[in-house]
N, C-alpha and C positions, 0 to 999 in steps of 0.2 A: 530399370525400376523393378524391384522385386515384387513378386506376387504374394500377397498375404491373404490367407483365407480363414484365419482364426486368431482372435485377439481377446485380451482381457483389459477392461478399462473401468474407470471410476466416474460416477455421476453424482453431482451434488446440486440439489435445487436451492434456490435462494431462501433465506430466512425471512419471515414476516417482520415488518417494522413494528416498533413498540408504540403503544398508545401514549398519549400525552396528558399530563395533569396541568391544566392552565385555567385561569380565571380572567374574566373580562376586566380590564383596567382602562376605563375611559372616563374622561371628564364629564361631569354632570350625570354619571350613571353610578350611583352609590351601590355598593354590595353587588357588583356584577356577577352573574352566575358562571358556572363552568363552561369553558369553550375549548377544551382539549380535543384535538382531532384523532382519528384512528390511524393506525399504522397501515402502510400499503402491503399488499400480498407479495410474497417472494415469487420470482420467476421459476417456471418449470423447465425441465429438460426433456425434449422430445427427440426420438430417432425417426428420421424420415427417409423413405426409400427414394433414391435418386437414380434414374436410368443412366445418368452420365458417369456413375461410379461403377467400376468393375473389379476393384480390389480394396482391401482394408489397409493399404499401405499408409494412409494418413494417420492411422492409430499408432503406428510405430513411432511417430514423432510427437504425438499429443495423445496422452492416455487419461487425462483428467479434464472433466468438463463441468464447469460450475456456472450456474445461472445467477443473474443479478439479484441481490437482496432487495426487499421492499424498503421504502423510505419511512422514517419515523414520523408520527403525527406531530403537529405543531399547534400553537395557540391560534385563536381566532377561527376555530373550527376548520383548520386546514388539515386535510388528510394527507398521509404520506403517499408518495408516488409508487405505483406498482412496479415490481421488478420485471425486466424484459425476459421473455421466454427464450430459451436457447434451442435451436434446431440443429441437430447433428446429422449431416447426410451420410447415408450408408448405401451400399449397392442393393439393388433389387435381388431378392433371394436370401437375404440375411435372416438367420435364425438367432433370436435373442434368448439367452439363458441366464438364470441367476448363477453367479460364479460360485456361490457357496453350496447351494442345494442341487444345482444342475437342472432345475425345473425349467421347462420350456415356457417362456413368457409370451412370445409373439413370433410370428413368421411373416416377414414383410415380402409378399409376392407380387404386389401391384405398385406401379409407380405412384408416388405421392402418398402412399399409405404411411400412417404415423403410429408410433408407440410412445405412450407416456412413460418415460424411464424413471423420472423422479418428480414428485408433486411438490410445488412450492408451498412454503409455510403460510399460514393465515396471519393477517395483520392483527395487532393487538387493539383493544378498545380504549378510546380516550375517556376522560372522566365525564364528558358530557353524557355518555351512555348510562351512567350510574345515578344520574340525578332523579330524585323522586320527590313526592310532596313532603316527605318527612326528612329527606336528606338533600337539601338544596345546594350544598357545597361539598360534594364528594371529592375526596383526595385519593381516589383510587383509579388506577389504569392497569391494563394487562399487557404483558410483553407479547411480542409476536412469537408464533410457534416456529420451531426450526424446520427447514426444508428437508425432504427425504434425501438420503444418501445411501449408496450401495455400489458394490462391485458387480459388473455384468460381464458376460462373455458373448462374443459374436462368432457365429459359424456361418461362413458363406457357402451356399450351394448355388452355383451358377444356373441361371435360367437360360437354357438353350434349346433350340428345336432339334438339333442333330448333335449327337455325341460321337466324335471321331476317336476310335480306339484301335489299338494295334500294338504289336510287340515293338521294342526299340528298333529303329532304322527301317520301319516298314514304309516310310515315306509320308507320314502324316503331315509334317510341317510343309513339305513341298505341295501336297494336295491342298492344304488350307490356303496356301498362297495363290493357287490356281483357281480355287472356287470363290475367293473373296479378295478384298483389298488388304487383308492382313499381311504383315511383313515379318513372319517368324524367322528365326535363324535357320538357314539352309546351307549345308556344306557337303562337299564330295567325300567326306570321311565319316566313319561311324561315330555317332554321338546320340544322346537322348535329350529331349526337351525337359527342362527342369521345372517348368511351371505351365499351367494351362494357358492356352491362347484362344482368343475369341476372334471370329470373323463373321461378316455379314454377307450372305449370298443373295444377290438381287435377281429377281425374275422380271420378265417383260410385262406379264399380265397378272401376276400374283403378288401377294405380300412377300417381302423379304424374310429370310429366316436367319437365325443365329446359329453358327457352328462352333462347338467347343472342342478344341484339340487337347486331349488328356495325355499327360506324360506316359511314355511307353510302359505297358504292363509286362511283368515277367511271371513265370510260374511261382506261386506262393505269394503273390501280391496281396491277396485278400487277408493273408496272415501277417502282413507287415514287411514283406521282402521288397527291396527295390524302392523306387520313388512313387510309382503309380498308386500305391495303396493310400497315400495321403490325399489323393485327389479323386478317388473313386466316388466320393459323395457328390461330385459335380455332375455325374451322369444320371443321378437318381431322378432328375426332373426333365431329362431329355425325352422327347417322344419317339425319336428314331435313333437307333444305335448303328452306326456305320462301322462295320468290321473291316479294317484295311489289312490285307494279307500280302506279304511279299511273295509273289508268284515264282520268284527265282530261288526261293529257299529250298533246302534239302527236302522238307516235307511240309508243304503249305497247309495240308489238312490238319496235321498235328499242331501247327501254329494256331489255326482257328479253334481247335478243341481246347487249347490252353486258355485262350481268351474267353470262350464260352464257360469253361469250368470256373475260372476266377470270378466272372460276373455272377454266376449262380451261387458261388460260395459267399460272396459279399452280400448279396440280397437275392433271394429266390425269385421275386417278382420281375427281376431284370431279364430272366430267361424268357418271359412272355412278351417282352417289349418288341415293337416292330424293329426288325433288323434288316440291314442291307449289306450283303457280302460283296466286297470289291477286291479284286485281285490286281495288285499294282506291279509295276516294273515289267510289263509285257515287252518292252523294248529289249529286254535281256534274254528273251526266249525266241526260238525259231517257231514257225507257224505250227509245226506238228507238236511241239512242246506246249504251246498255248492250248491246243485242242486236248492234249492229254491232261492238263491241269483242270480244265473245265469238266472233262469226263470224270475225273477223280471226285470232284465235288458232287456231280450229278449222281454218281453211283451211291453216294451217301445221303441222298435225299435233298440236295441243295443245287438244283438245276438252274435256279434263278440267280446267277452271279454275273457281275460285270467285270470285264477285263479292260484295264486302262494302263496308261503310262502317264503318271503325273508330271514327270520330267519333260517329256516330249508333247504333253497336252493331247494325248490320244485318248479318245473316249470321254473327255471331260464334259462335252456338251450333252452326251447321252446320260451321264451321271447327274448333271444338273436337272435334266428333264425328269429323271426317275425320282430324285429327291422332291421336286416340285409336285409330282403326281401323288406321292405318298402323303405329303403334307396336306394337299387339297382333299384327299380322301379322308384323312383324319378330321379335318375341319368340317366336312360334310357330315361325318358320323356324329361329331359333337353337336352340331346344329340339330340333327334329327333327334338325338337323345334329349336335348333341351326342350324341343317342341313336344316330345312325348310325355314330359313330366306334367302332372296335374297342376 
């Protein structure tokens, strides 16, 4: 199932029903007055954030959404039935833009949050509405108004607590499979993930967190090279950036600098985001080589690094604890800031 994070689609609200021109025709009631009912309102189209959705793949097979039109008014003062509203589920984190002007219309960041994409048309008035003391038999009714219609564009920015980033073949998919129940493709040959993967990391005494594995970045990704540039938007909403470095590469420090520079080039504020540097594939290094890699980062002001082997599950428990402590500290800071607000 492909991962889709940007789509264009059409929404059309239901038209309002027409009002009715009708007169009372009943035995022993001469010259019965007007009794034409109003038309029903047209249904509206809403976009609703659904936590069970993680991709826009459904829009690939259905890109036109039309709500039900309102029923027409009838005689005997019978009003037309209102059209049913249509609710289109979208993933949490969807940004809704006008397809023509590119104006940002809404950002659905909370489960259950809704956006009125197209307003249903109003029902027309029956001739009963136009009866007056001087016009007791009006032959006038109004048609229903058409429902709104327009083209919209959805951009998905995944909502995750931890963004897992690294160069291709750093072991991100393997690490995600060890931290969560996610089952991304893992193989003993070089390849790169083609789409973001999500996993849920559970803690014993704390809230679970969502981890997003972003396809491997390469130098120049922020300018459109490689695959990772298409998915850089998904790390904008992560609170922690986990830099996964292949400790067995020729120059692990240079690999880290490539990641840091690409993130800063994409968005400067990402440079100030909480980061956790993890050196992977320690199983490929002798003990003295492991110490040398740690010393290399320490000499460049990054002494707080973790050395793990995702394949052999070495250091995974320590990494989970570190992620948990960072998230808990962020939650406490957020709670204090909220209390400090007047």
